[in-house]
mmCIF file of the C-alpha atoms, coordinates in Angstrom:
data_MODEL
# 
_entry.id   MODEL 
# 
loop_
_atom_site.group_PDB 
_atom_site.id 
_atom_site.type_symbol 
_atom_site.label_atom_id 
_atom_site.label_alt_id 
_atom_site.label_comp_id 
_atom_site.label_asym_id 
_atom_site.label_entity_id 
_atom_site.label_seq_id 
_atom_site.pdbx_PDB_ins_code 
_atom_site.Cartn_x 
_atom_site.Cartn_y 
_atom_site.Cartn_z 
_atom_site.occupancy 
_atom_site.B_iso_or_equiv 
_atom_site.pdbx_formal_charge 
_atom_site.auth_seq_id 
_atom_site.auth_comp_id 
_atom_site.auth_asym_id 
_atom_site.auth_atom_id 
_atom_site.pdbx_PDB_model_num 
ATOM 1  C CA . MET A 1 1  ? -25.872 13.576  7.450   1.00 0.00 ? 1  MET A CA 1 
ATOM 2  C CA . ALA A 1 2  ? -26.625 10.567  9.625   1.00 0.00 ? 2  ALA A CA 1 
ATOM 3  C CA . ASN A 1 3  ? -30.206 10.142  10.817  1.00 0.00 ? 3  ASN A CA 1 
ATOM 4  C CA . SER A 1 4  ? -29.535 7.736   13.694  1.00 0.00 ? 4  SER A CA 1 
ATOM 5  C CA . LYS A 1 5  ? -26.921 7.231   16.364  1.00 0.00 ? 5  LYS A CA 1 
ATOM 6  C CA . SER A 1 6  ? -25.617 4.048   14.734  1.00 0.00 ? 6  SER A CA 1 
ATOM 7  C CA . ALA A 1 7  ? -25.402 5.719   11.318  1.00 0.00 ? 7  ALA A CA 1 
ATOM 8  C CA . LEU A 1 8  ? -23.387 8.559   12.848  1.00 0.00 ? 8  LEU A CA 1 
ATOM 9  C CA . LYS A 1 9  ? -21.068 6.019   14.435  1.00 0.00 ? 9  LYS A CA 1 
ATOM 10 C CA . ARG A 1 10 ? -20.541 4.308   11.061  1.00 0.00 ? 10 ARG A CA 1 
ATOM 11 C CA . VAL A 1 11 ? -19.670 7.667   9.486   1.00 0.00 ? 11 VAL A CA 1 
ATOM 12 C CA . LEU A 1 12 ? -17.030 8.314   12.140  1.00 0.00 ? 12 LEU A CA 1 
ATOM 13 C CA . ILE A 1 13 ? -15.604 4.789   11.872  1.00 0.00 ? 13 ILE A CA 1 
ATOM 14 C CA . ASN A 1 14 ? -15.437 5.037   8.091   1.00 0.00 ? 14 ASN A CA 1 
ATOM 15 C CA . GLN A 1 15 ? -13.565 8.346   8.309   1.00 0.00 ? 15 GLN A CA 1 
ATOM 16 C CA . THR A 1 16 ? -11.009 6.780   10.653  1.00 0.00 ? 16 THR A CA 1 
ATOM 17 C CA . LYS A 1 17 ? -10.543 3.742   8.429   1.00 0.00 ? 17 LYS A CA 1 
ATOM 18 C CA . ARG A 1 18 ? -10.256 5.883   5.303   1.00 0.00 ? 18 ARG A CA 1 
ATOM 19 C CA . ALA A 1 19 ? -7.539  8.021   6.881   1.00 0.00 ? 19 ALA A CA 1 
ATOM 20 C CA . ARG A 1 20 ? -5.565  4.889   7.794   1.00 0.00 ? 20 ARG A CA 1 
ATOM 21 C CA . ASN A 1 21 ? -6.016  3.356   4.337   1.00 0.00 ? 21 ASN A CA 1 
ATOM 22 C CA . VAL A 1 22 ? -4.948  6.545   2.564   1.00 0.00 ? 22 VAL A CA 1 
ATOM 23 C CA . GLY A 1 23 ? -1.805  6.642   4.696   1.00 0.00 ? 23 GLY A CA 1 
ATOM 24 C CA . VAL A 1 24 ? -0.869  3.059   3.877   1.00 0.00 ? 24 VAL A CA 1 
ATOM 25 C CA . LYS A 1 25 ? -1.486  3.533   0.148   1.00 0.00 ? 25 LYS A CA 1 
ATOM 26 C CA . SER A 1 26 ? 0.578   6.717   0.173   1.00 0.00 ? 26 SER A CA 1 
ATOM 27 C CA . ALA A 1 27 ? 3.465   4.923   1.907   1.00 0.00 ? 27 ALA A CA 1 
ATOM 28 C CA . ILE A 1 28 ? 3.388   2.205   -0.741  1.00 0.00 ? 28 ILE A CA 1 
ATOM 29 C CA . LYS A 1 29 ? 3.431   4.766   -3.559  1.00 0.00 ? 29 LYS A CA 1 
ATOM 30 C CA . THR A 1 30 ? 6.359   6.604   -1.954  1.00 0.00 ? 30 THR A CA 1 
ATOM 31 C CA . GLN A 1 31 ? 8.392   3.406   -1.696  1.00 0.00 ? 31 GLN A CA 1 
ATOM 32 C CA . VAL A 1 32 ? 7.584   2.503   -5.310  1.00 0.00 ? 32 VAL A CA 1 
ATOM 33 C CA . ARG A 1 33 ? 8.866   5.907   -6.448  1.00 0.00 ? 33 ARG A CA 1 
ATOM 34 C CA . LYS A 1 34 ? 12.089  5.358   -4.488  1.00 0.00 ? 34 LYS A CA 1 
ATOM 35 C CA . PHE A 1 35 ? 12.398  1.879   -6.011  1.00 0.00 ? 35 PHE A CA 1 
ATOM 36 C CA . GLU A 1 36 ? 11.986  3.178   -9.566  1.00 0.00 ? 36 GLU A CA 1 
ATOM 37 C CA . ALA A 1 37 ? 14.503  5.954   -8.922  1.00 0.00 ? 37 ALA A CA 1 
ATOM 38 C CA . SER A 1 38 ? 17.090  3.423   -7.692  1.00 0.00 ? 38 SER A CA 1 
ATOM 39 C CA . LEU A 1 39 ? 16.709  1.026   -10.640 1.00 0.00 ? 39 LEU A CA 1 
ATOM 40 C CA . GLY A 1 40 ? 19.792  2.199   -12.534 1.00 0.00 ? 40 GLY A CA 1 
ATOM 41 C CA . GLU A 1 41 ? 21.950  2.501   -9.446  1.00 0.00 ? 41 GLU A CA 1 
ATOM 42 C CA . ASP A 1 42 ? 22.975  0.041   -6.715  1.00 0.00 ? 42 ASP A CA 1 
ATOM 43 C CA . PRO A 1 43 ? 21.379  -3.407  -7.284  1.00 0.00 ? 43 PRO A CA 1 
ATOM 44 C CA . ALA A 1 44 ? 21.624  -4.287  -3.587  1.00 0.00 ? 44 ALA A CA 1 
ATOM 45 C CA . ALA A 1 45 ? 19.681  -1.191  -2.575  1.00 0.00 ? 45 ALA A CA 1 
ATOM 46 C CA . THR A 1 46 ? 17.094  -1.915  -5.250  1.00 0.00 ? 46 THR A CA 1 
ATOM 47 C CA . ALA A 1 47 ? 16.662  -5.469  -3.980  1.00 0.00 ? 47 ALA A CA 1 
ATOM 48 C CA . ALA A 1 48 ? 16.259  -4.207  -0.415  1.00 0.00 ? 48 ALA A CA 1 
ATOM 49 C CA . LEU A 1 49 ? 13.588  -1.745  -1.543  1.00 0.00 ? 49 LEU A CA 1 
ATOM 50 C CA . HIS A 1 50 ? 11.799  -4.525  -3.437  1.00 0.00 ? 50 HIS A CA 1 
ATOM 51 C CA . ARG A 1 51 ? 11.677  -6.650  -0.271  1.00 0.00 ? 51 ARG A CA 1 
ATOM 52 C CA . LYS A 1 52 ? 10.322  -3.690  1.704   1.00 0.00 ? 52 LYS A CA 1 
ATOM 53 C CA . ILE A 1 53 ? 7.628   -2.931  -0.880  1.00 0.00 ? 53 ILE A CA 1 
ATOM 54 C CA . SER A 1 54 ? 6.653   -6.597  -1.047  1.00 0.00 ? 54 SER A CA 1 
ATOM 55 C CA . SER A 1 55 ? 6.189   -6.619  2.703   1.00 0.00 ? 55 SER A CA 1 
ATOM 56 C CA . LEU A 1 56 ? 4.098   -3.427  2.618   1.00 0.00 ? 56 LEU A CA 1 
ATOM 57 C CA . LEU A 1 57 ? 1.904   -4.811  -0.169  1.00 0.00 ? 57 LEU A CA 1 
ATOM 58 C CA . ASP A 1 58 ? 1.385   -8.107  1.655   1.00 0.00 ? 58 ASP A CA 1 
ATOM 59 C CA . LYS A 1 59 ? 0.407   -6.301  4.853   1.00 0.00 ? 59 LYS A CA 1 
ATOM 60 C CA . ALA A 1 60 ? -2.015  -4.046  2.963   1.00 0.00 ? 60 ALA A CA 1 
ATOM 61 C CA . ALA A 1 61 ? -3.592  -7.071  1.279   1.00 0.00 ? 61 ALA A CA 1 
ATOM 62 C CA . ARG A 1 62 ? -3.871  -8.917  4.585   1.00 0.00 ? 62 ARG A CA 1 
ATOM 63 C CA . LYS A 1 63 ? -5.646  -5.946  6.168   1.00 0.00 ? 63 LYS A CA 1 
ATOM 64 C CA . GLY A 1 64 ? -8.002  -5.591  3.208   1.00 0.00 ? 64 GLY A CA 1 
ATOM 65 C CA . ILE A 1 65 ? -6.684  -2.211  2.116   1.00 0.00 ? 65 ILE A CA 1 
ATOM 66 C CA . ILE A 1 66 ? -5.944  -3.547  -1.360  1.00 0.00 ? 66 ILE A CA 1 
ATOM 67 C CA . HIS A 1 67 ? -7.032  -6.791  -2.998  1.00 0.00 ? 67 HIS A CA 1 
ATOM 68 C CA . LYS A 1 68 ? -4.610  -9.719  -2.721  1.00 0.00 ? 68 LYS A CA 1 
ATOM 69 C CA . ASN A 1 69 ? -4.419  -10.103 -6.502  1.00 0.00 ? 69 ASN A CA 1 
ATOM 70 C CA . ALA A 1 70 ? -3.631  -6.399  -6.860  1.00 0.00 ? 70 ALA A CA 1 
ATOM 71 C CA . ALA A 1 71 ? -0.775  -6.818  -4.392  1.00 0.00 ? 71 ALA A CA 1 
ATOM 72 C CA . ALA A 1 72 ? 0.521   -9.847  -6.291  1.00 0.00 ? 72 ALA A CA 1 
ATOM 73 C CA . ARG A 1 73 ? 0.276   -8.012  -9.619  1.00 0.00 ? 73 ARG A CA 1 
ATOM 74 C CA . ARG A 1 74 ? 2.175   -4.999  -8.330  1.00 0.00 ? 74 ARG A CA 1 
ATOM 75 C CA . LYS A 1 75 ? 4.909   -7.160  -6.786  1.00 0.00 ? 75 LYS A CA 1 
ATOM 76 C CA . SER A 1 76 ? 5.261   -9.047  -10.059 1.00 0.00 ? 76 SER A CA 1 
ATOM 77 C CA . ARG A 1 77 ? 5.562   -5.868  -12.105 1.00 0.00 ? 77 ARG A CA 1 
ATOM 78 C CA . LEU A 1 78 ? 8.206   -4.470  -9.775  1.00 0.00 ? 78 LEU A CA 1 
ATOM 79 C CA . ALA A 1 79 ? 10.163  -7.737  -9.944  1.00 0.00 ? 79 ALA A CA 1 
ATOM 80 C CA . ALA A 1 80 ? 10.024  -7.608  -13.745 1.00 0.00 ? 80 ALA A CA 1 
ATOM 81 C CA . LYS A 1 81 ? 11.435  -4.075  -13.695 1.00 0.00 ? 81 LYS A CA 1 
ATOM 82 C CA . MET A 1 82 ? 14.300  -5.233  -11.512 1.00 0.00 ? 82 MET A CA 1 
# 
């Protein structure tokens, strides 16, 4: 456990940030699953999901949750599947 007041504060801040990051990553994964499920169906719905996922990935990269190149790679792979 933390030995100083500032170390304890860092532990608490890191827990808060981790919870937020896990939530964002989970939301991205959920949308990707929906996207992959809709691939054989309505092309318009698939395109709308692709735009939504692209936005989520860009926001996550901007906030530092995932690396910008990882976001670009994932968007590219989803576009190729479309």
